[in-house]
C-alpha positions in Angstrom: 177.1 43.0 39.1 173.5 43.2 39.8 170.3 44.9 39.3 170.2 48.0 40.8 167.0 48.5 41.9 165.5 50.8 45.1 166.1 47.5 47.6 169.2 46.8 46.4 170.3 49.7 47.2 168.6 50.6 50.4 170.2 46.8 51.6 173.5 47.0 50.3 175.9 47.6 52.8 179.2 50.0 53.0 182.9 48.3 52.8 185.1 48.5 55.5 187.2 51.1 53.7 187.3 53.5 51.1 184.1 52.4 48.1 182.9 49.8 46.5 181.0 49.8 43.0 177.7 48.4 42.3 177.6 48.2 38.4 174.1 47.4 36.8 173.5 44.4 34.6 171.4 46.2 32.3 173.0 49.4 31.3 177.3 48.9 31.0 178.8 51.7 33.0 176.4 52.7 35.1 176.4 52.1 38.5 176.3 52.7 42.4 179.0 53.6 43.8 179.3 53.0 48.7 181.4 54.3 50.3 182.8 53.4 54.2 180.5 55.5 56.0 177.2 54.6 54.1 176.5 57.5 51.5 175.8 56.3 48.4 176.1 58.2 44.9 175.2 57.4 41.2 177.8 57.1 38.4 178.5 57.0 35.5 181.6 55.5 33.1 182.8 54.5 29.9 185.3 56.3 26.8 185.9 59.7 25.5 188.2 59.3 22.6 190.0 56.4 24.7 190.1 57.9 27.3 188.1 56.8 30.6 185.8 58.9 32.2 183.7 58.7 35.4 181.1 61.0 36.5 178.8 61.2 39.4 175.8 61.5 38.9 174.4 62.8 42.1 173.5 61.2 45.5 170.6 58.9 46.4 168.1 60.4 47.6 168.3 63.6 45.7 167.8 61.5 42.4 165.6 58.8 42.6 166.8 55.2 40.6 165.0 55.8 37.8 166.4 59.4 37.5 169.8 58.2 37.7 169.3 55.2 35.6 167.9 57.8 32.9 170.4 60.2 33.0 173.9 58.2 33.2 171.9 56.6 30.0 172.3 60.1 28.2 175.6 60.8 29.4 176.9 57.2 28.1 175.4 58.4 24.8 177.3 61.6 25.2 180.7 59.9 25.7 180.1 57.5 23.0 179.1 60.4 20.4 182.5 61.7 21.5 181.3 64.6 24.1 182.9 64.5 27.6 180.6 65.1 30.3 182.1 67.3 32.7 183.1 69.7 30.0 179.0 70.6 29.8 178.7 70.6 33.7 182.0 73.0 32.8 180.1 75.0 30.1 176.8 75.2 32.0 178.4 76.5 34.8 180.3 78.9 33.3 177.3 79.9 31.0 175.4 80.9 34.3 178.7 83.1 35.6 176.6 86.1 36.6 178.6 90.5 35.8 178.4 90.0 39.8 180.3 87.1 40.2 182.9 88.6 37.2 183.5 92.2 39.2 183.9 90.5 42.0 186.7 87.5 40.9 188.5 90.9 38.7 188.6 93.4 42.0 189.3 90.6 44.1 192.5 89.9 42.7 195.5 90.4 45.2 197.5 93.4 44.6 196.2 94.1 41.2 194.3 97.2 41.9 194.0 100.0 43.3 191.5 100.6 46.4 189.9 103.6 44.1 189.9 101.7 41.0 187.6 98.9 42.5 185.3 101.9 44.2 184.8 102.7 40.9 184.5 99.4 39.0 181.6 98.7 41.7 180.1 101.9 41.6 179.3 101.0 37.6 177.7 97.5 37.9 175.9 98.8 41.5 174.2 102.0 39.3 174.6 101.9 35.9 173.9 98.0 35.0 171.8 97.5 38.9 169.6 95.8 37.1 172.1 93.4 35.2 174.0 92.2 38.5 172.1 89.7 38.3 171.8 88.0 35.1 174.2 85.4 33.4 177.1 87.5 31.3 176.8 85.8 28.6 172.9 87.3 28.5 173.9 90.7 27.9 174.0 91.2 24.2 174.5 94.2 21.8 171.2 95.8 21.9 171.4 96.0 25.8 174.4 97.6 25.5 173.1 100.0 22.9 170.0 101.1 24.8 171.9 101.2 27.7 174.7 103.8 26.3 171.9 105.5 25.1 170.2 105.9 27.6 172.8 107.1 30.2 174.5 109.5 27.4 171.1 111.3 27.1 169.5 111.3 30.7 172.3 109.9 33.1 171.4 107.7 35.4 167.8 109.6 36.5 167.3 110.0 33.1 167.4 113.9 33.7 170.6 115.2 32.9 172.4 114.2 29.9 175.7 111.8 31.2 178.2 111.6 27.9 181.3 111.3 29.9 179.9 108.7 32.4 178.6 106.8 29.9 181.5 106.0 28.1 183.4 105.4 31.0 180.7 102.5 32.6 181.5 101.1 29.3 184.9 100.9 29.8 184.0 99.2 33.0 181.5 96.8 31.4 183.9 96.2 28.5 187.2 94.7 31.0 184.8 93.0 32.5 183.5 90.5 29.7 187.4 90.5 28.2 188.2 88.9 31.5 184.8 86.8 31.8 186.4 85.6 28.1 189.5 85.0 29.8 188.2 83.0 33.2 185.5 81.1 31.7 185.0 78.7 28.3 182.9 77.1 26.7 183.1 73.0 27.1 185.1 72.8 23.9 187.6 74.7 25.3 186.6 78.0 23.2 186.5 81.4 25.2 183.1 82.2 27.0 182.3 84.9 24.9 182.9 85.0 21.5 182.6 88.6 20.9 182.7 91.7 23.6 179.3 93.2 23.2 180.7 96.5 24.0 182.5 96.3 21.0 179.5 97.3 18.9 180.2 100.9 21.0 182.9 101.3 18.4 181.3 103.7 16.0 178.8 105.2 18.3 181.1 106.3 22.2 179.6 110.0 23.2 181.7 112.9 21.5 183.3 114.2 24.3 186.1 116.4 22.2 189.4 116.4 22.5 191.0 116.1 25.7 193.1 119.2 25.8 189.3 120.6 24.8 188.6 120.2 27.5 188.8 122.5 30.5 187.4 125.7 31.6 188.6 128.6 28.9 190.3 131.8 30.3 187.3 133.9 29.9 185.1 131.4 32.4 187.7 131.2 35.5 186.3 134.0 37.0 182.8 132.9 36.9 183.5 129.5 37.7 184.7 131.0 40.7 182.3 132.8 42.0 179.4 130.7 41.4 181.3 128.1 42.8 182.0 130.3 46.0 178.4 131.0 46.1 177.3 127.6 45.9 178.9 127.1 49.3 176.8 129.4 51.3 173.7 127.9 50.6 174.7 123.9 50.4 171.7 121.5 50.6 173.7 120.2 53.6 177.3 119.3 55.0 177.7 116.3 51.4 176.5 119.1 48.9 178.8 121.1 50.7 182.0 118.5 50.9 181.3 118.1 47.1 181.6 121.9 46.6 184.9 122.6 48.7 186.0 119.0 46.7 185.5 121.0 43.2 187.2 124.1 44.6 190.1 121.8 46.1 190.8 120.3 42.9 190.8 123.3 40.8 193.0 125.4 43.0 195.0 122.5 43.4 195.1 120.5 40.1 194.5 117.3 41.9 193.3 114.0 40.7 189.4 113.3 41.8 189.9 109.8 43.9 194.1 111.7 45.5 191.4 114.7 46.8 188.5 113.5 48.1 190.5 110.3 49.7 192.5 112.8 51.2 192.6 112.4 55.4 193.2 115.3 57.4 196.0 114.1 59.6 198.1 114.2 55.7 197.6 118.5 55.6 199.4 120.8 57.0 198.5 124.3 57.7 201.0 127.0 59.5 199.6 130.5 59.8 203.7 131.9 60.3 205.4 129.8 57.0 203.3 129.9 53.4 206.0 127.1 52.3 204.9 124.4 55.3 201.3 124.5 54.0 200.9 121.0 52.1 199.4 118.0 51.7 200.1 114.6 51.1 199.7 111.6 48.7 200.9 108.4 49.9 198.7 106.3 47.0 199.9 107.7 43.8 198.6 106.1 40.9 201.5 106.7 39.3 205.4 107.2 41.8 206.4 107.4 45.7 204.9 109.3 48.1 205.3 113.4 47.5 204.1 116.4 49.9 202.8 119.4 47.7 202.4 122.9 48.4 199.3 124.8 49.0 198.3 128.6 47.7 196.5 130.8 50.4 193.6 130.0 48.9 193.2 126.3 49.4 194.9 127.0 53.2 191.4 129.3 52.9 189.1 126.2 52.2 190.4 124.1 54.3 190.1 126.1 57.4 186.7 126.6 56.3 186.0 122.7 56.2 183.5 121.8 59.0 184.6 118.2 61.0 182.1 115.6 60.6 181.3 114.0 64.1 180.8 110.0 64.1 178.4 108.4 65.7 180.7 107.4 68.0 182.5 110.3 69.1 185.3 110.4 66.9 185.6 112.7 64.1 186.0 111.6 60.8 189.9 111.2 59.3 188.2 112.6 55.5 188.6 116.3 54.4 185.4 116.1 52.4 183.2 113.6 54.4 180.2 112.2 53.8 177.5 110.4 55.9 177.1 108.1 53.0 179.1 104.0 53.6 182.6 105.1 52.4 182.7 107.5 54.9 183.8 110.4 51.6 182.4 112.1 48.8 182.8 109.4 46.2 181.9 112.5 43.7 180.8 115.8 42.8 178.1 115.7 40.0 176.4 119.0 41.1 179.0 121.6 41.4 180.6 120.1 38.2 177.0 120.5 36.0 177.0 124.0 37.9 180.2 124.5 36.5 180.0 123.0 32.8 176.6 125.1 32.9 179.0 128.1 33.4 181.6 126.6 31.5 179.1 126.3 27.9 180.9 123.2 27.9 180.4 119.1 29.8 183.6 118.6 32.1 183.8 116.3 34.6 186.3 116.5 37.7 189.3 115.6 35.8 188.6 118.3 33.3 189.6 120.6 36.3 193.3 119.0 36.1 193.6 120.1 33.0 192.2 123.6 33.2 195.1 123.6 36.4 197.2 123.2 34.0 196.1 125.2 31.1 196.3 127.9 33.9 199.6 127.0 35.4 201.4 127.4 31.7 198.8 129.3 29.5 198.4 132.3 32.4 200.9 131.7 34.6 203.8 131.0 32.3 205.2 128.7 34.6 207.5 125.9 33.0 206.2 122.8 31.8 209.0 121.0 33.8 207.6 122.8 36.8 203.6 122.0 36.4 204.3 118.3 36.3 205.6 118.3 39.8 202.6 120.0 40.9 200.6 117.8 39.1 202.5 114.9 40.3 204.1 113.3 36.8 207.4 111.9 36.9 210.4 113.0 35.3 210.8 111.8 31.7 213.1 108.6 32.0 215.7 111.1 29.6 215.8 113.5 32.5 218.6 112.2 34.5 218.9 115.1 36.7 215.4 115.3 37.5 215.2 111.6 38.6 218.5 110.7 40.2 219.6 114.0 41.8 216.9 115.9 42.9 214.5 115.6 46.1 211.3 115.5 43.9 209.7 114.1 46.5 209.1 117.6 48.7 207.7 120.4 46.9 207.5 122.8 48.8 209.9 124.7 46.8 207.0 125.3 44.5 204.9 127.0 46.5 205.1 130.7 44.2 203.7 128.5 41.7 200.6 127.7 43.3 200.2 130.5 44.8 200.4 132.5 41.6 197.9 130.4 40.5 195.9 131.0 43.2 196.3 134.5 43.1 195.4 134.5 38.9 191.6 132.4 39.5 191.1 135.3 42.5 192.2 138.0 40.4 189.7 136.5 37.2 186.8 135.9 39.7 187.6 140.0 40.4 186.9 140.8 37.1 184.0 139.0 36.5 182.2 140.3 39.6 183.5 143.1 38.7 183.9 144.0 42.5 185.1 142.7 45.3 185.9 138.8 45.0 182.7 136.5 46.6 184.8 135.2 49.3 184.7 131.4 51.7 182.3 131.8 54.1 182.1 128.8 56.3 
């Protein structure tokens, strides 16, 4: 043992190999560890519930001897009180984990999420929770959640337009990330980092969106919606705005999910002017099921033919059917066109509600049976449908081109009725 003074620490020689610990003669359990390469670090050693525990305080230079001695005494007292300082350190680190760090850890898990899901989660953090990104996740309170949810409900991202569906969706993302943090990080006693998810406070305050089956464009409004979108694409503010309008029209004509349409690339589109049944678009990254080839109506073909190709800075063309100058290279949403659709339809609707609209038109107006409607919207047959699941080719759906054409024709006919004149044509 030796008195750990600055003079002693400066003069002590490193061992030939491994390390030596020089214990202080005044404070039992406080020592200086010196490695063979000359690194000097302060340590504290004691017992917690009968188990030997040694903790590194820090390097000499980062800590003076006086600072290290004071910290060692505090750590040793914790041990005598039955507290493992390593647990305290882990808890301190966990308490500093930010919302952004939790988001990164959640989305970067290998093989767990589709790219579209990762993008949506990141968008919520970047756009809805911008001011919370670098805040410790344990610091997000129920009052914070109530306030942000109400702001989104009443004014959306920019404070100008109510966005109840977006408010709910963003809070679902936040709830998921906080639950993930509770499982991955713990307090010193092993209990979850977050005892109660603050988003649970919204249980009685979720924005009322009506039942899902009510969220579609009424048949009496379809024609007006079609004509409004056709007029909107005649005078778009810019190329991205045109992409957003065209994506909205495409989803109405196909019943596709938002990201299925938004991420569509030209190499997955085929147009045959001689054979309507050979006009299709291909889904190879489905939410559920194997890749499929879906038929296109003449209206969808006309829309795709009018789509301008975006020239990139390197002289090549964008691979996306609905490109954008944004960092993703493609349209991520269609907020402005859907605000127009909602205004004409008389209810707040999202892009996914166009999928419900497509299904309602197919089954209720065009009398297309449910089995075929399910296939056109990419739903797999039930387990009980042995014939469909085991004998039919449900990947190539060109045989459903008459059905999808019937839907396109019905929409155009409603537009004719709404305008009481020729249908507003799609123009380049």
